[in-house]
FILO-685954 format. One record per residue (C-alpha): x, y, z; residue in three letters. Coordinates in nm, 3 decimals, m for minus. Each point is the difference from the previous one (the first is absolute). Layout:
<atoms>
ATOM        u        v        w    r
ATOM        X        Y        Z  ALA
...
</atoms>
This chain:
<atoms>
ATOM        u        v        w    r
ATOM   m0.063    0.021    0.307  MET
ATOM    0.006   m0.202    0.323  LYS
ATOM    0.111   m0.310   m0.189  THR
ATOM    0.275    0.206   m0.164  ASN
ATOM    0.112    0.127    0.340  LEU
ATOM    0.025   m0.356    0.133  TYR
ATOM    0.201   m0.105   m0.305  VAL
ATOM    0.235    0.299    0.019  ALA
ATOM    0.072   m0.046    0.372  ILE
ATOM    0.068   m0.373   m0.039  GLN
ATOM    0.223    0.063   m0.302  ALA
ATOM    0.200    0.261    0.192  ALA
ATOM    0.048   m0.225    0.302  LEU
ATOM    0.112   m0.300   m0.203  ASP
ATOM    0.232    0.217   m0.208  ALA
ATOM    0.146    0.143    0.320  GLY
ATOM    0.064   m0.347    0.137  LYS
ATOM    0.186   m0.094   m0.319  GLU
ATOM    0.203    0.322    0.011  ILE
ATOM    0.119   m0.079    0.352  LEU
ATOM    0.125   m0.342   m0.113  LYS
ATOM    0.235    0.172   m0.245  ILE
ATOM    0.082    0.282    0.246  TYR
ATOM    0.153   m0.255    0.236  GLU
ATOM    0.234   m0.140   m0.265  THR
ATOM    0.315    0.125   m0.173  ASP
ATOM   m0.198    0.119   m0.303  PHE
ATOM    0.146    0.142   m0.320  SER
ATOM   m0.098    0.330   m0.164  VAL
ATOM   m0.059    0.058   m0.370  GLU
ATOM   m0.020    0.336   m0.177  THR
ATOM   m0.296    0.070   m0.230  LYS
ATOM    0.014    0.203   m0.320  SER
ATOM   m0.098    0.316    0.191  ASP
ATOM    0.290   m0.061    0.245  ASP
ATOM   m0.238   m0.090    0.283  SER
ATOM    0.084   m0.307    0.210  PRO
ATOM   m0.184   m0.333   m0.024  LEU
ATOM    0.014   m0.301    0.232  THR
ATOM   m0.156   m0.345    0.007  GLN
ATOM   m0.235    0.135    0.266  ALA
ATOM   m0.150    0.247   m0.252  ASP
ATOM   m0.056   m0.282   m0.249  LYS
ATOM   m0.144   m0.251    0.247  ASN
ATOM   m0.233    0.253    0.161  ALA
ATOM   m0.126    0.103   m0.342  ASN
ATOM   m0.081   m0.360   m0.094  GLU
ATOM   m0.198   m0.050    0.320  ILE
ATOM   m0.197    0.322   m0.042  ILE
ATOM   m0.081   m0.081   m0.363  ASN
ATOM   m0.132   m0.340    0.111  THR
ATOM   m0.251    0.174    0.227  TYR
ATOM   m0.096    0.291   m0.226  LEU
ATOM   m0.036   m0.170   m0.338  LYS
ATOM   m0.318   m0.193    0.100  PRO
ATOM   m0.174    0.335    0.067  THR
ATOM    0.012    0.062   m0.378  ASN
ATOM    0.109    0.357    0.069  ILE
ATOM    0.309    0.096   m0.203  PRO
ATOM    0.327    0.047    0.188  ILE
ATOM    0.271    0.263   m0.025  ILE
ATOM    0.301   m0.120    0.199  SER
ATOM    0.356    0.123    0.009  GLU
ATOM    0.121   m0.352   m0.070  GLU
ATOM   m0.251   m0.090   m0.276  ASN
ATOM    0.053    0.082   m0.364  ARG
ATOM   m0.120    0.357   m0.048  GLN
ATOM   m0.287    0.035   m0.246  LEU
ATOM   m0.030    0.283   m0.247  ASP
ATOM   m0.264    0.262    0.081  TYR
ATOM   m0.199   m0.110   m0.305  LEU
ATOM   m0.063   m0.328    0.185  GLU
ATOM   m0.080    0.174    0.330  ARG
ATOM   m0.194    0.310   m0.099  LYS
ATOM   m0.348   m0.155    0.019  ASP
ATOM    0.050   m0.164    0.339  TRP
ATOM   m0.262    0.128    0.245  SER
ATOM    0.193   m0.160    0.286  GLN
ATOM    0.332   m0.171    0.062  CYS
ATOM    0.226   m0.125    0.272  TRP
ATOM    0.323    0.195    0.048  ILE
ATOM    0.269   m0.197    0.183  VAL
ATOM    0.350    0.040    0.133  ASP
ATOM    0.089   m0.343    0.135  PRO
ATOM    0.300    0.140    0.189  LEU
ATOM    0.002    0.377    0.039  ASP
ATOM    0.331    0.120    0.137  GLY
ATOM    0.236   m0.257   m0.149  THR
ATOM    0.289    0.229    0.101  LYS
ATOM   m0.123   m0.015    0.359  GLU
ATOM   m0.029   m0.379   m0.034  PHE
ATOM    0.362   m0.019   m0.116  ILE
ATOM    0.110    0.225    0.289  LYS
ATOM   m0.196   m0.233    0.233  ARG
ATOM   m0.157    0.290    0.191  ASN
ATOM   m0.352   m0.148   m0.007  GLY
ATOM   m0.162    0.300   m0.169  GLU
ATOM   m0.141   m0.179   m0.304  PHE
ATOM   m0.359   m0.087   m0.081  THR
ATOM   m0.240   m0.195   m0.218  VAL
ATOM   m0.236    0.241   m0.181  ASN
ATOM   m0.331   m0.103   m0.159  ILE
ATOM   m0.261    0.249   m0.122  ALA
ATOM   m0.325   m0.022   m0.194  LEU
ATOM   m0.052    0.299   m0.226  VAL
ATOM   m0.334    0.098   m0.155  LYS
ATOM   m0.013    0.258   m0.278  ASN
ATOM    0.339    0.133    0.100  GLY
ATOM   m0.076    0.029    0.373  THR
ATOM    0.147   m0.239    0.262  PRO
ATOM   m0.301   m0.141    0.186  MET
ATOM    0.154   m0.286    0.198  LEU
ATOM    0.349   m0.033    0.140  GLY
ATOM    0.204   m0.250    0.200  VAL
ATOM    0.354    0.060    0.129  ILE
ATOM    0.179   m0.272    0.196  TYR
ATOM    0.334    0.039    0.180  VAL
ATOM    0.144   m0.354    0.028  PRO
ATOM    0.269    0.071    0.262  VAL
ATOM   m0.218    0.192    0.250  SER
ATOM   m0.318   m0.186   m0.106  LYS
ATOM   m0.190    0.330   m0.025  GLU
ATOM   m0.299   m0.024   m0.230  LEU
ATOM   m0.177    0.309   m0.137  TYR
ATOM   m0.315   m0.026   m0.211  PHE
ATOM   m0.307    0.190   m0.108  THR
ATOM   m0.348   m0.117    0.089  SER
ATOM   m0.190   m0.173   m0.278  GLU
ATOM   m0.196    0.321   m0.071  ASP
ATOM    0.319    0.208   m0.007  GLY
ATOM   m0.127    0.242    0.266  ASN
ATOM    0.235   m0.092    0.284  THR
ATOM    0.346   m0.142    0.044  SER
ATOM    0.114   m0.239    0.269  LYS
ATOM    0.321   m0.138    0.147  LYS
ATOM    0.091   m0.316    0.184  MET
ATOM    0.323   m0.159    0.115  ILE
ATOM   m0.062   m0.366   m0.068  ILE
ATOM    0.146   m0.292    0.193  SER
ATOM    0.076   m0.201   m0.315  SER
ATOM   m0.096   m0.024   m0.366  GLU
ATOM   m0.218   m0.300    0.089  GLU
ATOM   m0.258    0.226    0.162  ILE
ATOM   m0.348   m0.014   m0.152  SER
ATOM   m0.137    0.295   m0.195  ILE
ATOM   m0.308   m0.005    0.226  GLU
ATOM    0.221    0.051    0.307  GLU
ATOM    0.180    0.287   m0.171  ILE
ATOM   m0.322    0.177   m0.094  LEU
ATOM   m0.137   m0.048    0.350  GLU
ATOM    0.307    0.127    0.188  ASN
ATOM    0.162    0.262   m0.222  ALA
ATOM   m0.019    0.356    0.132  LYS
ATOM   m0.112    0.297   m0.204  GLU
ATOM    0.271    0.257   m0.072  ILE
ATOM   m0.033    0.373   m0.057  SER
ATOM    0.231    0.289   m0.088  PRO
ATOM    0.089    0.289    0.228  SER
ATOM   m0.025    0.367   m0.084  LYS
ATOM    0.324    0.195   m0.019  ALA
ATOM    0.069    0.231    0.293  THR
ATOM    0.289    0.242    0.050  SER
ATOM    0.230   m0.300   m0.040  GLU
ATOM   m0.028   m0.171   m0.338  VAL
ATOM    0.132   m0.351   m0.047  LYS
ATOM    0.117   m0.053   m0.356  ILE
ATOM    0.075   m0.353   m0.113  VAL
ATOM    0.290   m0.058   m0.234  GLY
ATOM    0.193   m0.287   m0.149  SER
ATOM    0.301   m0.163    0.158  ARG
ATOM    0.140   m0.043   m0.350  SER
ATOM   m0.009    0.360   m0.124  HIS
ATOM   m0.092    0.355    0.095  LEU
ATOM    0.062    0.212   m0.310  ASN
ATOM    0.017    0.376   m0.050  GLU
ATOM   m0.366    0.036   m0.103  GLU
ATOM   m0.111   m0.180    0.314  THR
ATOM    0.232    0.216    0.213  LYS
ATOM   m0.149    0.312   m0.161  ASN
ATOM   m0.354   m0.123    0.076  PHE
ATOM    0.097   m0.055    0.362  ILE
ATOM    0.169    0.341    0.024  SER
ATOM   m0.325    0.177   m0.093  LYS
ATOM   m0.184   m0.174    0.283  ILE
ATOM    0.284    0.076    0.242  GLU
ATOM   m0.061    0.374   m0.048  LYS
ATOM   m0.321   m0.028    0.204  GLU
ATOM    0.024   m0.330    0.184  ASN
ATOM    0.236   m0.213    0.198  LYS
ATOM    0.078   m0.303   m0.217  VAL
ATOM    0.094   m0.353    0.095  GLU
ATOM    0.122   m0.238   m0.270  ILE
ATOM   m0.124   m0.357    0.037  VAL
ATOM    0.202   m0.248   m0.206  SER
ATOM   m0.162   m0.314   m0.134  LYS
ATOM    0.037   m0.230   m0.299  GLY
ATOM   m0.245   m0.136   m0.260  SER
ATOM   m0.378    0.058    0.010  SER
ATOM    0.019    0.026    0.380  LEU
ATOM    0.029    0.375   m0.061  LYS
ATOM   m0.367    0.006   m0.105  PHE
ATOM   m0.095   m0.203    0.306  CYS
ATOM    0.170    0.245    0.236  LEU
ATOM   m0.220    0.283   m0.128  VAL
ATOM   m0.315   m0.214   m0.003  ALA
ATOM    0.046   m0.102    0.364  GLU
ATOM    0.096    0.344    0.127  GLY
ATOM    0.372   m0.056    0.061  LEU
ATOM    0.093    0.261   m0.264  ALA
ATOM   m0.184    0.286   m0.166  HIS
ATOM    0.151    0.037   m0.347  ILE
ATOM    0.187   m0.223   m0.243  TYR
ATOM    0.149    0.193   m0.297  PRO
ATOM    0.133   m0.215   m0.281  ARG
ATOM    0.215    0.194   m0.247  TYR
ATOM    0.164   m0.307   m0.148  ALA
ATOM   m0.108   m0.270   m0.247  PRO
ATOM   m0.253   m0.264    0.104  THR
ATOM   m0.213   m0.245   m0.194  MET
ATOM   m0.371   m0.068    0.044  GLU
ATOM    0.066   m0.326    0.187  TRP
ATOM    0.207    0.193    0.256  ASP
ATOM   m0.292    0.221    0.096  THR
ATOM   m0.342   m0.152   m0.082  ALA
ATOM   m0.049   m0.202    0.321  ALA
ATOM    0.127    0.281    0.221  GLY
ATOM   m0.219    0.247   m0.185  HIS
ATOM   m0.307   m0.220    0.061  ALA
ATOM    0.076   m0.022    0.372  ILE
ATOM    0.050    0.377    0.022  CYS
ATOM   m0.308    0.077   m0.208  ARG
ATOM   m0.219   m0.211    0.229  ALA
ATOM    0.096    0.217    0.301  VAL
ATOM   m0.035    0.333   m0.181  GLY
ATOM    0.368    0.059   m0.080  VAL
ATOM    0.067    0.146   m0.344  GLU
ATOM    0.265   m0.114   m0.247  VAL
ATOM    0.042    0.297   m0.233  ILE
ATOM    0.174   m0.021   m0.337  ASP
ATOM    0.227    0.305   m0.011  GLN
ATOM   m0.038    0.034   m0.378  SER
ATOM   m0.380   m0.015   m0.022  THR
ATOM   m0.076    0.121    0.357  GLU
ATOM   m0.264   m0.273    0.012  ASN
ATOM   m0.012   m0.337    0.171  SER
ATOM    0.248   m0.240   m0.153  MET
ATOM   m0.144   m0.232   m0.266  GLN
ATOM    0.087   m0.358   m0.094  TYR
ATOM    0.018   m0.225   m0.306  ASN
ATOM    0.132    0.301   m0.189  LYS
ATOM    0.162   m0.024   m0.344  PRO
ATOM    0.333    0.039    0.181  ASN
ATOM    0.019   m0.196    0.326  LEU
ATOM    0.262    0.242    0.132  LEU
ATOM   m0.152    0.236    0.258  ASN
ATOM    0.043    0.374    0.005  ASN
ATOM    0.141    0.147    0.319  TYR
ATOM   m0.262    0.009    0.275  PHE
ATOM   m0.073    0.112    0.356  VAL
ATOM   m0.192   m0.202    0.259  VAL
ATOM   m0.164    0.226    0.257  LYS
ATOM   m0.284    0.018    0.253  THR
</atoms>
């Protein structure tokens, strides 16, 4: 697992460096078949991450790879789940709130997670045993993994008090989410914390928010790394259909609605 952690961190950093090269140019935007945006940064980051992960001989599910039928995936005991550029809309808006997400899933449970924020150089990752999560703001992507592991600080969630911080998306706050918030407002003072991409998971994991309700479509690669980081600090990610912890490498890679909470 430690070797996999090293590989995932290095892959995320190098992908982030490549993303920033495109970010600083007048890039073009394509539209995929599902109407989601795609840039050269998504493609280049994916190529870099694949270069690092393929030698581990662990199969890869990535947003930008060809999606395999469940018949090919159903017997996998573990797999990487990757979003090479989570928050492409935020990337296009140039607000800095986009991430590189890499997770290692075992038997449906995210055990290892790395989230890198190229613009702010914030790096979140689980320990190799998946029992803690850490954060570090790095000086540059050239930093050694040893230095990261030595200097990163452990993060932990905070318990909700009379004031509950609920993290939402800059891109959308739909009626179901508003209804969820209204129920909490009956007994608590509520503050809405807006953030893009998988950073919403990180806010809860590091105690800057208490709850993240997601009543809108997401895919497994949007959530696996954030789920791993939350899971390592004791934060639950509850599937609202099953009322159990969210599972991965499912027949359908589309997630059910979920709530992240301490």
